[in-house]
Structure formats: structure tokens, C-alpha cells
KOLNUZA-186156 format. One record per residue: x, y, z of N, C-alpha, C in turn; residue in one letter. Coordinates in pm, whole numbers, plus 50000, padded with zeros to 5 digits. Layout:
BEGIN
- X  Y  Z  X  Y  Z  X  Y  Z  a
...
END
This chain:
BEGIN
- 54912  86767  73371  54999  86669  73306  54992  86537  73382  m
- 55003  86426  73310  54991  86294  73371  55112  86210  73336  t
- 55120  86091  73401  55229  86000  73370  55182  85890  73277  n
- 55087  85920  73189  55042  85826  73087  55154  85803  72986  a
- 55141  85701  72899  55244  85680  72797  55276  85808  72722  p
- 55401  85825  72685  55448  85951  72626  55384  85982  72493  a
- 55320  85884  72430  55256  85909  72302  55122  85980  72319  t
- 55075  85992  72443  54950  86064  72467  54968  86212  72434  t
- 54873  86268  72358  54880  86410  72321  54834  86493  72440  i
- 54914  86589  72487  54874  86670  72602  54759  86763  72567  p
- 54682  86801  72667  54575  86898  72645  54637  87035  72623  t
- 54557  87127  72570  54606  87263  72548  54649  87328  72679  a
- 54573  87299  72787  54608  87356  72917  54740  87301  72967  a
- 54762  87169  72950  54889  87108  72991  55005  87169  72915  d
- 54989  87182  72782  55096  87236  72699  55128  87380  72737  a
- 55025  87460  72761  55045  87599  72799  55116  87609  72934  a
- 55077  87522  73028  55140  87522  73159  55289  87487  73147  q
- 55320  87387  73066  55459  87347  73047  55539  87460  72985  t
- 55485  87524  72882  55557  87635  72817  55581  87749  72915  r
- 55485  87779  73000  55502  87886  73097  55614  87854  73195  d
- 55621  87728  73239  55727  87686  73330  55863  87706  73266  i
- 55877  87659  73141  56006  87665  73072  56045  87809  73042  v
- 55949  87889  72991  55980  88028  72956  56020  88107  73080  k
- 55950  88086  73191  55983  88157  73314  56119  88114  73366  t
- 56145  87984  73363  56269  87932  73419  56391  87979  73340  y
- 56381  87971  73206  56496  88006  73123  56499  88152  73081  y
- 56386  88219  73091  56384  88360  73054  56398  88455  73171  g
- 56359  88409  73292  56360  88499  73407  56436  88443  73527  e
- 56408  88316  73564  56469  88260  73684  56620  88248  73670  t
- 56667  88197  73555  56810  88179  73531  56870  88303  73466  l
- 56989  88337  73508  57063  88443  73439  57192  88389  73380  s
- 57239  88273  73428  57359  88208  73376  57354  88061  73414  r
- 57444  87981  73355  57440  87836  73377  57467  87799  73522  s
- 57542  87882  73597  57570  87852  73736  57444  87852  73822  d
- 57335  87910  73771  57210  87913  73846  57135  87780  73843  d
- 57174  87689  73753  57108  87559  73746  57132  87482  73876  l
- 57030  87409  73923  57038  87344  74053  57070  87195  74047  r
- 57077  87137  73927  57123  87000  73910  57224  86996  73795  t
- 57289  86881  73777  57386  86869  73667  57326  86807  73543  n
- 57193  86790  73539  57130  86722  73425  57154  86797  73295  a
- 57164  86927  73300  57186  87006  73179  57312  87090  73188  c
- 57417  87033  73248  57544  87104  73256  57650  87030  73176  k
- 57747  87106  73127  57856  87049  73049  57951  86975  73142  i
- 57996  86856  73100  58095  86782  73176  58222  86758  73096  t
- 58214  86762  72964  58331  86735  72881  58416  86861  72864  d
- 58548  86842  72854  58639  86951  72824  58647  86968  72673  t
- 58622  87088  72621  58626  87108  72475  58765  87078  72420  p
- 58769  87020  72297  58898  86996  72234  58951  87127  72176  d
- 59070  87121  72117  59134  87244  72069  59051  87315  71963  a
- 58992  87236  71871  58911  87296  71767  58789  87367  71823  g
- 58722  87303  71919  58605  87366  71982  58644  87489  72061  m
- 58757  87483  72131  58802  87600  72207  58825  87720  72115  r
- 58878  87694  71996  58901  87804  71902  58769  87862  71853  q
- 58672  87774  71823  58542  87823  71777  58471  87901  71887  m
- 58483  87855  72012  58422  87928  72124  58489  88063  72145  l
- 58620  88067  72118  58693  88194  72133  58646  88298  72033  a
- 58580  88255  71926  58530  88347  71824  58391  88403  71857  n
- 58336  88368  71972  58200  88410  72005  58199  88533  72095  l
- 58093  88612  72080  58075  88734  72160  58058  88696  72307  h
- 58113  88777  72396  58110  88745  72538  57969  88736  72595  e
- 57875  88816  72546  57738  88808  72597  57670  88679  72551  e
- 57701  88634  72429  57647  88507  72381  57693  88393  72471  t
- 57817  88395  72511  57870  88292  72601  57809  88304  72740  l
- 57792  88425  72790  57741  88445  72926  57598  88401  72940  a
- 57519  88411  72833  57377  88376  72839  57351  88232  72796  r
- 57453  88149  72804  57441  88008  72766  57408  87926  72889  f
- 57305  87839  72880  57258  87762  72995  57291  87614  72983  f
- 57415  87578  73009  57448  87441  73044  57486  87344  72936  g
- 57395  87299  72851  57422  87184  72765  57520  87218  72654  c
- 57626  87139  72642  57726  87161  72539  57678  87119  72402  g
- 57751  87160  72301  57714  87133  72163  57713  86982  72135  l
- 57605  86935  72078  57594  86797  72029  57578  86807  71879  i
- 57678  86761  71804  57672  86773  71659  57745  86655  71596  a
- 57691  86601  71487  57758  86491  71418  57870  86543  71330  p
- 57954  86454  71279  58061  86497  71189  58010  86525  71048  p
- 58099  86574  70965  58072  86597  70822  57961  86699  70800  a
- 57978  86817  70856  57877  86922  70843  57913  87030  70741  l
- 58030  87025  70682  58071  87132  70591  57970  87148  70478  r
- 57920  87269  70461  57824  87298  70356  57682  87257  70385  g
- 57655  87206  70506  57522  87152  70539  57424  87261  70581  a
- 57295  87229  70564  57186  87311  70617  57146  87250  70751  q
- 57160  87326  70860  57144  87271  70994  57035  87347  71070  v
- 56954  87274  71146  56850  87331  71230  56884  87304  71376  l
- 56893  87411  71458  56923  87397  71601  56797  87426  71680  d
- 56746  87326  71749  56623  87339  71827  56655  87378  71971  l
- 56592  87485  72018  56622  87536  72151  56754  87609  72152  g
- 56771  87700  72057  56901  87764  72034  56938  87866  72140  c
- 56841  87912  72221  56872  88009  72325  56936  88135  72271  g
- 57046  88175  72334  57115  88299  72297  57207  88280  72177  a
- 57208  88160  72119  57277  88140  71992  57417  88084  71999  g
- 57463  88043  72118  57601  87994  72127  57627  87880  72029  r
- 57541  87777  72032  57563  87662  71945  57541  87696  71798  d
- 57447  87785  71769  57426  87828  71630  57554  87888  71574  v
- 57621  87972  71653  57741  88038  71603  57860  87943  71597  y
- 57863  87839  71680  57965  87736  71664  57937  87656  71537  v
- 57811  87617  71518  57773  87542  71399  57797  87623  71272  l
- 57777  87754  71281  57800  87840  71164  57944  87830  71117  a
- 58037  87810  71209  58177  87790  71172  58201  87650  71117  q
- 58127  87551  71169  58144  87413  71124  58091  87393  70982  m
- 57979  87457  70948  57921  87440  70814  57993  87527  70712  v
- 58058  87634  70758  58130  87721  70667  58040  87818  70594  g
- 58095  87905  70511  58017  88010  70443  57916  87955  70344  p
- 57934  87832  70297  57839  87773  70202  57725  87699  70271  d
- 57733  87683  70402  57626  87619  70478  57538  87723  70544  g
- 57440  87678  70618  57348  87770  70686  57295  87703  70812  h
- 57274  87785  70916  57222  87734  71044  57103  87819  71086  v
- 56990  87753  71112  56870  87820  71162  56846  87776  71306  a
- 56825  87873  71395  56796  87843  71534  56650  87872  71566  g
- 56591  87787  71651  56452  87804  71694  56449  87806  71847  v
- 56379  87904  71903  56362  87911  72049  56234  87988  72079  d
- 56176  87961  72195  56052  88029  72231  56074  88141  72332  m
- 56201  88165  72370  56229  88262  72475  56278  88394  72416  t
- 56196  88498  72415  56234  88625  72351  56362  88684  72408  p
- 56381  88672  72541  56500  88731  72603  56628  88669  72548  e
- 56625  88538  72525  56742  88470  72472  56766  88506  72325  q
- 56658  88506  72246  56671  88536  72104  56720  88678  72079  l
- 56683  88770  72167  56728  88908  72151  56880  88915  72158  a
- 56940  88837  72248  57086  88832  72258  57144  88774  72130  v
- 57086  88663  72082  57137  88598  71960  57134  88692  71841  a
- 57025  88763  71823  57010  88851  71707  57097  88975  71716  r
- 57117  89024  71838  57196  89147  71855  57339  89132  71805  n
- 57388  89009  71801  57529  88988  71768  57548  88911  71637  h
- 57445  88908  71553  57456  88835  71428  57560  88898  71335  e
- 57556  89029  71321  57652  89096  71234  57793  89089  71292  e
- 57803  89099  71422  57934  89088  71488  58000  88954  71456  w
- 57922  88847  71461  57977  88715  71432  58010  88699  71283  h
- 57927  88755  71196  57958  88747  71053  58095  88806  71026  r
- 58120  88925  71082  58249  88989  71062  58361  88907  71125  e
- 58337  88853  71243  58438  88774  71312  58477  88651  71230  r
- 58378  88587  71167  58405  88467  71088  58463  88500  70951  f
- 58454  88626  70909  58505  88665  70779  58416  88623  70664  g
- 58285  88610  70688  58191  88570  70584  58136  88692  70511  y
- 58109  88677  70382  58053  88786  70304  57911  88818  70348  a
- 57838  88717  70391  57703  88738  70443  57679  88641  70558  q
- 57588  88679  70645  57557  88593  70761  57499  88460  70713  a
- 57540  88352  70776  57485  88220  70742  57401  88166  70856  n
- 57336  88258  70929  57252  88220  71042  57117  88291  71033  t
- 57018  88233  71102  56886  88294  71115  56826  88246  71245  a
- 56743  88329  71307  56682  88293  71434  56530  88311  71425  f
- 56457  88211  71475  56312  88212  71467  56251  88192  71605  h
- 56159  88278  71642  56087  88260  71768  55966  88171  71744  e
- 55958  88062  71815  55847  87971  71796  55860  87850  71885  g
- 55762  87762  71874  55755  87642  71958  55807  87522  71882  l
- 55884  87440  71948  55941  87323  71884  55832  87222  71847  i
- 55722  87222  71921  55612  87133  71883  55523  87193  71775  e
- 55557  87314  71728  55481  87379  71621  55577  87430  71513  r
- 55666  87347  71469  55762  87386  71367  55695  87421  71235  l
- 55576  87362  71211  55504  87392  71087  55460  87538  71079  d
- 55454  87606  71194  55412  87746  71195  55524  87841  71153  d
- 55646  87790  71145  55761  87876  71117  55792  87878  70967  l
- 55859  87983  70920  55893  87993  70777  56012  87904  70741  p
- 55993  87774  70759  56096  87674  70731  56041  87577  70629  l
- 56109  87561  70518  56058  87478  70409  56071  87330  70441  a
- 55969  87251  70406  55980  87106  70426  56099  87050  70348  p
- 56159  86944  70403  56270  86872  70338  56384  86967  70298  a
- 56420  87059  70388  56522  87158  70355  56649  87149  70440  s
- 56651  87059  70539  56766  87051  70629  56835  86916  70617  f
- 56968  86921  70617  57048  86799  70619  57054  86740  70759  d
- 57058  86827  70860  57077  86784  70998  56996  86875  71090  v
- 56935  86814  71192  56876  86890  71303  56946  86845  71430  a
- 56971  86939  71520  57037  86907  71647  56959  86969  71762  v
- 56973  86910  71880  56919  86971  72001  56990  86911  72121  s
- 56990  86988  72230  57058  86948  72352  56964  86969  72471  n
- 56920  86863  72533  56834  86874  72652  56712  86961  72624  c
- 56649  86941  72510  56536  87025  72471  56406  86946  72459  v
- 56409  86829  72398  56286  86753  72377  56215  86724  72509  i
- 56290  86702  72616  56226  86677  72745  56148  86797  72796  n
- 56182  86917  72747  56112  87039  72790  55985  87065  72710  l
- 55963  86987  72604  55848  87007  72515  55730  86924  72565  v
- 55612  86985  72569  55494  86912  72616  55452  86804  72517  a
- 55437  86841  72388  55391  86746  72286  55513  86696  72208  d
- 55575  86592  72262  55699  86540  72203  55676  86475  72067  k
- 55562  86412  72048  55532  86351  71918  55523  86458  71810  m
- 55459  86569  71840  55449  86678  71743  55587  86732  71709  a
- 55675  86740  71809  55811  86788  71784  55885  86693  71690  a
- 55878  86563  71716  55948  86466  71632  55893  86467  71489  l
- 55762  86473  71476  55702  86476  71342  55741  86604  71268  r
- 55749  86715  71341  55790  86840  71279  55932  86834  71227  g
- 56021  86774  71305  56160  86758  71261  56166  86667  71139  v
- 56091  86557  71144  56091  86462  71031  56047  86531  70901  r
- 55949  86618  70911  55899  86690  70794  56004  86785  70737  r
- 56085  86844  70822  56183  86944  70777  56312  86883  70723  l
- 56337  86756  70754  56460  86694  70709  56450  86650  70563  l
- 56561  86665  70491  56570  86612  70356  56566  86458  70361  k
- 56537  86391  70250  56552  86245  70246  56696  86210  70286  p
- 56709  86122  70383  56840  86088  70435  56890  86184  70542  g
- 56809  86285  70576  56848  86380  70679  56857  86315  70816  g
- 56927  86382  70907  56956  86323  71037  56917  86417  71150  e
- 56850  86362  71251  56825  86432  71377  56923  86374  71478  f
- 57020  86454  71518  57127  86411  71609  57111  86491  71736  y
- 57078  86426  71846  57042  86503  71965  57069  86427  72094  f
- 57093  86504  72198  57112  86450  72332  56994  86492  72419  s
- 56953  86401  72507  56842  86434  72595  56847  86345  72719  d
- 56753  86369  72810  56744  86293  72934  56632  86190  72921  v
- 56660  86067  72965  56561  85960  72960  56550  85894  73098  y
- 56431  85844  73128  56405  85779  73256  56390  85629  73238  a
- 56410  85556  73348  56397  85410  73342  56252  85364  73361  d
- 56161  85462  73372  56018  85436  73385  55944  85564  73349  r
- 55813  85556  73332  55734  85678  73312  55735  85758  73442  r
- 55780  85883  73432  55806  85958  73554  55677  85980  73633  v
- 55683  85965  73766  55565  85984  73851  55514  86128  73848  p
- 55389  86143  73888  55324  86276  73890  55404  86377  73971  e
- 55459  86335  74084  55529  86429  74172  55650  86490  74103  a
- 55716  86412  74018  55832  86464  73943  55784  86547  73825  i
- 55686  86495  73753  55636  86561  73634  55583  86700  73662  l
- 55519  86717  73778  55452  86843  73809  55537  86939  73893  n
- 55662  86904  73917  55751  86991  73995  55819  87090  73901  d
- 55794  87223  73915  55851  87321  73821  56003  87319  73816  p
- 56068  87301  73931  56214  87300  73931  56266  87177  73858  v
- 56209  87059  73886  56255  86937  73820  56225  86942  73671  l
- 56116  87006  73632  56088  87020  73488  56189  87114  73423  y
- 56213  87227  73486  56309  87322  73431  56450  87266  73427  g
- 56480  87173  73519  56613  87113  73525  56625  86989  73435  e
- 56527  86968  73348  56533  86865  73243  56502  86723  73291  c
- 56448  86707  73413  56415  86575  73464  56265  86545  73458  l
- 56182  86644  73492  56038  86621  73499  55976  86578  73367  g
- 56028  86629  73256  55972  86597  73125  56045  86486  73052  g
- 56134  86416  73121  56211  86310  73055  56120  86195  73011  a
- 56145  86144  72893  56070  86030  72841  56121  85899  72900  l
- 56029  85806  72925  56068  85667  72949  56132  85619  72819  y
- 56252  85561  72824  56330  85537  72703  56260  85445  72604  w
- 56181  85348  72652  56110  85259  72559  55996  85334  72489  r
- 55934  85429  72556  55833  85513  72490  55897  85594  72378  d
- 56020  85641  72402  56089  85717  72298  56112  85633  72173  f
- 56156  85509  72188  56181  85423  72072  56054  85407  71989  l
- 55942  85381  72056  55815  85365  71985  55773  85495  71918  a
- 55791  85605  71988  55750  85736  71936  55831  85773  71812  m
- 55961  85748  71814  56045  85781  71700  55999  85707  71575  a
- 55964  85579  71590  55917  85501  71475  55782  85554  71426  h
- 55692  85586  71518  55562  85640  71480  55576  85774  71408  q
- 55680  85850  71440  55702  85979  71376  55762  85965  71237  a
- 55799  85843  71196  55849  85820  71062  55998  85804  71050  g
- 56067  85786  71163  56211  85765  71159  56244  85615  71157  f
- 56362  85584  71104  56411  85447  71112  56453  85418  71256  a
- 56487  85293  71283  56522  85253  71419  56630  85345  71476  s
- 56608  85400  71596  56704  85494  71655  56841  85431  71675  p
- 56946  85512  71652  57083  85467  71676  57132  85533  71804  r
- 57158  85454  71906  57208  85505  72034  57359  85527  72023  l
- 57401  85652  72035  57542  85687  72018  57619  85672  72149  v
- 57564  85725  72257  57632  85720  72386  57531  85743  72497  s
- 57569  85708  72619  57483  85731  72735  57567  85737  72861  a
- 57521  85813  72958  57589  85825  73086  57485  85852  73194  a
- 57508  85799  73315  57410  85818  73423  57406  85963  73471  p
- 57290  86003  73522  57274  86135  73582  57245  86114  73730  i
- 57316  86186  73814  57294  86180  73958  57277  86322  74010  e
- 57171  86344  74086  57145  86476  74142  57237  86499  74261  a
- 57300  86615  74266  57389  86647  74378  57317  86718  74492  s
- 57200  86774  74463  57120  86845  74563  57038  86743  74641  d
- 57057  86730  74773  56983  86631  74852  56832  86645  74841  p
- 56783  86769  74832  56639  86790  74821  56586  86734  74690  a
- 56664  86751  74582  56624  86696  74452  56629  86544  74455  v
- 56734  86489  74515  56747  86343  74525  56627  86283  74595  t
- 56581  86347  74700  56465  86295  74774  56340  86297  74688  a
- 56324  86399  74607  56206  86408  74521  56207  86300  74412  k
- 56325  86261  74365  56334  86165  74254  56301  86023  74297  l
- 56320  85989  74424  56286  85855  74471  56363  85747  74397  g
- 56291  85647  74345  56354  85533  74278  56378  85557  74128  e
- 56325  85664  74075  56338  85688  73931  56482  85723  73896  t
- 56537  85654  73796  56673  85679  73751  56672  85748  73615  r
- 56777  85825  73590  56786  85902  73466  56924  85883  73402  f
- 56924  85889  73270  57050  85891  73195  57045  86004  73094  v
- 57162  86052  73057  57175  86137  72941  57213  86045  72826  s
- 57148  86061  72712  57177  85975  72597  57173  86056  72469  a
- 57264  86024  72379  57267  86085  72246  57219  85982  72145  t
- 57118  86019  72066  57063  85934  71962  57079  86003  71827  y
- 57081  85924  71721  57067  85977  71586  56951  85906  71518  r
- 56862  85987  71460  56745  85938  71387  56760  85979  71241  l
- 56740  85885  71150  56753  85915  71007  56616  85911  70938  f
- 56596  86008  70848  56476  86013  70766  56503  85932  70639  a
- 56462  85806  70639  56495  85714  70531  56373  85669  70454  l
- 56396  85617  70333  56286  85566  70250  56214  85451  70318  d
- 56289  85368  70389  56232  85253  70459  56268  85264  70605  s
- 56170  85261  70692  56194  85281  70835  56169  85152  70911  a
- 56272  85071  70930  56261  84950  71011  56246  84990  71157  e
- 56160  84917  71228  56140  84946  71370  56256  84894  71453  a
- 56325  84789  71407  56439  84730  71477  56550  84702  71377  e
- 56675  84687  71424  56785  84651  71333  56760  84513  71270  p
- 56755  84507  71138  56728  84381  71068  56845  84346  70975  e
- 56867  84215  70957  56982  84165  70882  56939  84125  70740  d
- 56996  84193  70641  56973  84159  70500  57103  84117  70431  y
- 57208  84094  70510  57336  84062  70452  57409  84182  70395  g
- 57376  84303  70441  57440  84425  70393  57578  84442  70456  d
- 57664  84515  70387  57796  84550  70439  57832  84690  70395  a
- 57917  84756  70473  57961  84892  70442  58111  84904  70463  a
- 58175  84984  70378  58318  85010  70387  58339  85160  70396  r
- 58408  85204  70502  58439  85345  70517  58559  85379  70430  y
- 58541  85477  70341  58644  85514  70245  58736  85624  70297  l
- 58704  85679  70413  58782  85791  70466  58730  85923  70413  g
- 58794  86031  70454  58757  86164  70405  58683  86251  70503  g
- 58638  86195  70616  58570  86275  70718  58676  86321  70817  i
- 58692  86452  70832  58800  86508  70913  58796  86456  71057  a
- 58675  86442  71111  58663  86399  71251  58679  86248  71269  e
- 58695  86174  71159  58707  86029  71165  58821  85985  71073  a
- 58943  86012  71114  59058  85988  71027  59087  85840  71006  s
- 59059  85756  71106  59092  85614  71097  58969  85524  71098  e
- 58863  85568  71160  58741  85487  71168  58622  85579  71190  a
- 58505  85534  71145  58382  85611  71163  58290  85534  71256  f
- 58243  85601  71362  58150  85539  71457  58009  85588  71429  t
- 57923  85496  71389  57783  85532  71365  57706  85537  71495  l
- 57730  85441  71584  57661  85438  71712  57743  85357  71812  d
- 57686  85331  71928  57760  85264  72035  57797  85120  72002  a
- 57733  85060  71902  57759  84920  71868  57822  84902  71731  t
- 57842  85011  71656  57891  84996  71519  57999  85099  71486  l
- 58122  85051  71472  58234  85132  71426  58291  85068  71299  t
- 58318  85150  71199  58368  85102  71071  58511  85150  71049  l
- 58611  85062  71065  58749  85102  71037  58765  85134  70888  p
- 58850  85229  70857  58868  85269  70718  58920  85152  70634  m
- 58854  85131  70519  58896  85029  70425  58847  84889  70453  g
- 58775  84867  70561  58731  84733  70599  58581  84718  70578  e
- 58538  84613  70508  58396  84585  70490  58339  84528  70619  a
- 58235  84592  70672  58176  84553  70801  58028  84520  70781  v
- 57979  84407  70833  57836  84378  70826  57755  84485  70897  p
- 57647  84529  70836  57561  84631  70896  57414  84592  70878  v
- 57330  84643  70966  57187  84620  70951  57132  84709  70841  d
- 57008  84683  70799  56952  84755  70686  56938  84905  70713  r
- 56900  84945  70834  56889  85087  70864  57023  85157  70847  t
- 57130  85095  70897  57263  85153  70882  57301  85164  70735  a
- 57273  85058  70658  57306  85060  70515  57236  85175  70444  a
- 57107  85193  70472  57031  85301  70409  57081  85438  70452  l
- 57114  85451  70582  57165  85579  70631  57294  85617  70561  a
- 57383  85520  70542  57511  85549  70478  57497  85568  70328  l
- 57390  85519  70269  57363  85538  70126  57291  85669  70095  e
- 57197  85708  70183  57104  85814  70150  57133  85949  70216  q
- 57218  85950  70318  57244  86073  70391  57362  86149  70331  s
- 57398  86261  70393  57514  86339  70351  57642  86259  70364  r
- 57638  86144  70434  57755  86059  70454  57787  85972  70334  l
- 57697  85965  70236  57711  85872  70123  57845  85882  70050  a
- 57902  86000  70026  58029  86007  69952  58146  85938  70023  p
- 58129  85910  70151  58240  85855  70229  58230  85704  70249  f
- 58129  85640  70188  58107  85497  70213  58076  85421  70085  f
- 58113  85297  70085  58075  85202  69981  57985  85098  70046  e
- 57862  85090  70002  57764  84999  70064  57731  84886  69967  v
- 57736  84764  70017  57697  84647  69939  57568  84591  69999  t
- 57465  84587  69917  57334  84543  69966  57316  84393  69949  r
- 57260  84328  70053  57226  84187  70044  57096  84167  69968  g
- 57063  84039  69943  56948  84008  69858  56821  83976  69936  a
- 56833  83923  70057  56714  83875  70127  56726  83895  70277  a
- 56612  83908  70342  56609  83924  70487  56655  83796  70555  h
- 56743  83811  70655  56799  83696  70725  56765  83694  70873  q
- 56667  83774  70911  56628  83777  71053  56682  83898  71123  g
- 56674  83901  71256  56722  84017  71331  56873  84029  71323  p
- 56921  84155  71320  57065  84178  71322  57118  84140  71460  f
- 57250  84120  71471  57302  84068  71597  57292  84165  71714  n
- 57257  84290  71687  57237  84385  71797  57088  84407  71825  q
- 57002  84327  71766  56858  84339  71787  56822  84264  71916  n
- 56745  84323  72009  56685  84456  71998  56784  84568  72025  p
- 56740  84691  71994  56825  84807  72017  56863  84814  72165  a
- 56988  84851  72195  57034  84850  72335  56965  84957  72419  p
- 56953  84928  72547  56901  85025  72643  57008  85127  72676  s
- 56972  85255  72686  57072  85354  72728  57124  85327  72869  p
- 57044  85259  72950  57088  85228  73086  57195  85119  73085  f
- 57188  85025  72990  57293  84925  72981  57422  84986  72927  s
- 57410  85078  72832  57528  85146  72777  57590  85237  72883  i
- 57506  85295  72970  57554  85392  73069  57630  85326  73183  a
- 57613  85195  73203  57680  85127  73314  57832  85140  73296  k
- 57898  85187  73399  58042  85204  73393  58087  85336  73337  g
- 57995  85413  73276  58031  85543  73222  58038  85646  73335  a
- 58115  85749  73312  58125  85856  73413  57993  85928  73424  a
- 57961  85974  73544  57839  86054  73565  57845  86178  73478  t
- 57732  86213  73417  57733  86326  73323  57604  86403  73331  a
- 57607  86523  73274  57486  86598  73250  57426  86554  73119  g
- 57326  86628  73073  57254  86589  72952  57347  86568  72835  c
- 57447  86647  72825  57533  86641  72708  57668  86580  72736  c
- 57676  86501  72842  57805  86444  72878  57846  86330  72788  g
END
């Protein structure tokens, strides 16, 4: 593996080496989240009352075999078809299964047989616990960079989610393109991951512990923006970011000057994919109706729409609110002509958003 631009396609040997590191680390080296040696993939947020209730509905072994990163999911999931990448033992799949309800469905993908065995062993137990007539979950063993190999229909998912997973994938472009293919028109990839302030040096990239701890495979954040556009997504929406600091002195020494943040992005599969936020004179009004957004809806770190108020938005935001599952909750007024870059152009750096934020793990 090299520290070339992230758009470089890895060799088969590089990809196999990376998969072996991840499978060994998460399938054999770790037995529980306390075994992780950094906080890059550990939960820092306290679950709210609703999340605590959903977690209380999960089998104890499913919870025990959970490794670190908390659930990252957008609002308005009732009835949705959801894809969870890197589902592990199924904790997040079974939480999402409650969020989408009996009319929705959640498919989990993971390459670690030991983890999937736990997830599958308790599928019927969770169905009964949730009171559903039939299970609304499925688990698939496979590679995230080879989603085309799995029995998943193109354009069949409303939302894809992942937590600290893309950094563990060798061929990140293949993973993004695979997700784009599986999303419905207007579908959303909502995910948290680790990003670096530069292309990570060889010493970090090739360290098995740092790779397993979600740092070695982190993308340089500007490479990610370019990669997302090349994969067919509209301009990425940065939702939140927080700095990552290693608590282990040995790890800190290995990292040197390279800095890392945890950041949550949302990518939309839209008819028109602008590379940057552009101004066409569009506006959007939040009509209410989303349970998690009773007074205002936050699309990203720079755009919040109070209920009932028309707010200027860039073209990507306008299309996302028109074409996604969010459309019933918004009234969008389209402008007639391009007026130049939107006032938040260029897209903000996760490092600028992270300044002043509390230190967090990948999903903080």
C-alpha cells in the first residue's frame, strides 16, 4: 500500500493484505469494544431515551460483540429500505429495524464470518422481541468494495449507513460507486468516518494496529470530496466533525504531525451532481412532520431550516429535498438561472468545523 492519492486503485495484493488485517483484527484480535487501543472508533455520546429503549430490546450477545462506533443514522426512516455497511454482529441493524418499522427493511453487509454468525443466530429472537409478523432484516457476507457481487438489487435502497468502515476498505472508490449503484434516485449515503489533514504517510498506512484502529486507512479529506463526485454523488454535505486524539503514547508517537477528525457526511444520489454548492436562487421551506425535527430541520453544519420559514439553499440542497425521501416534508422553490457560487462555497473543511468541538471517536 502507498500514500498516493486516494483515487488510485489498489493492487490485488494490497487489497488482500488490507482485508486480512481487518478480518484478523475484528474477527480474532478483538473480543469486545474495550479491547480497542484508541478512541477513534469508540462511542462518546450518551444515548437519548429513545435509543436507550431500542438498545434495551437487543440480545445481550449482540451488544457484547459490538466494537465501538455508535449508530449514525439520518431522520425520517420509517418505512425505508436501509443498507448497513460493516454491520458486524448486527447491533445497528437491529436498532435500525426498529426505526424503519415492520414496513421497512434493513440489510447488513460484513466480511467477518464470526460477527455475522452472531447476527444471524438472533434474527428470530429480535423479530419476536419487536413484535413483527416477519423479520425485516437480512445479513450478507461480502466485501464493501464488491457490493455488486451480493444479491442486492440496483436502485433498491433509500438510505445507506456506515460507521468507521470506509477507512477500513482498500478500494474506497469501488465502495462509493457500489453504494451509488444501490441507492434509489434521491437516495442518501449517511455515514461517519475518520479523515486526515494530509495523505497518511507509509508508516501509518502500513501499521496493522493503526489500520485496525481506523487511522491507517483514513482518507485525506480533500481526496474524499473529489472521490465522492467521481463516484456520481452530488457535493458532499458535512453534517458534523470532531477532533480525534490518541490517548496511547505509543500511538501518538507513530502518528507524528498527521491530524485526524471524525466527520459525518451525507451524499445524495441526484439527477444533477454539482461538484460544489452553487446558487440558482433556490429556496426551501420546512413544513414539519419529521419526528426528530419538531421545530427545525438541519441538513448539514451550515444549513438549518426553521419550520415554516423560506430559506435560501444551494442547488444540491434543493434537489436533495425534492428528490429524496424527505420530499413530503419540504416545499422547494426553484430559481431560474445560475448566480454563481453559493455563500458556503467552497464546502467547509471538517477540520475547521471540528475546531472547538469536544474530542470524539469516529462516531462522536
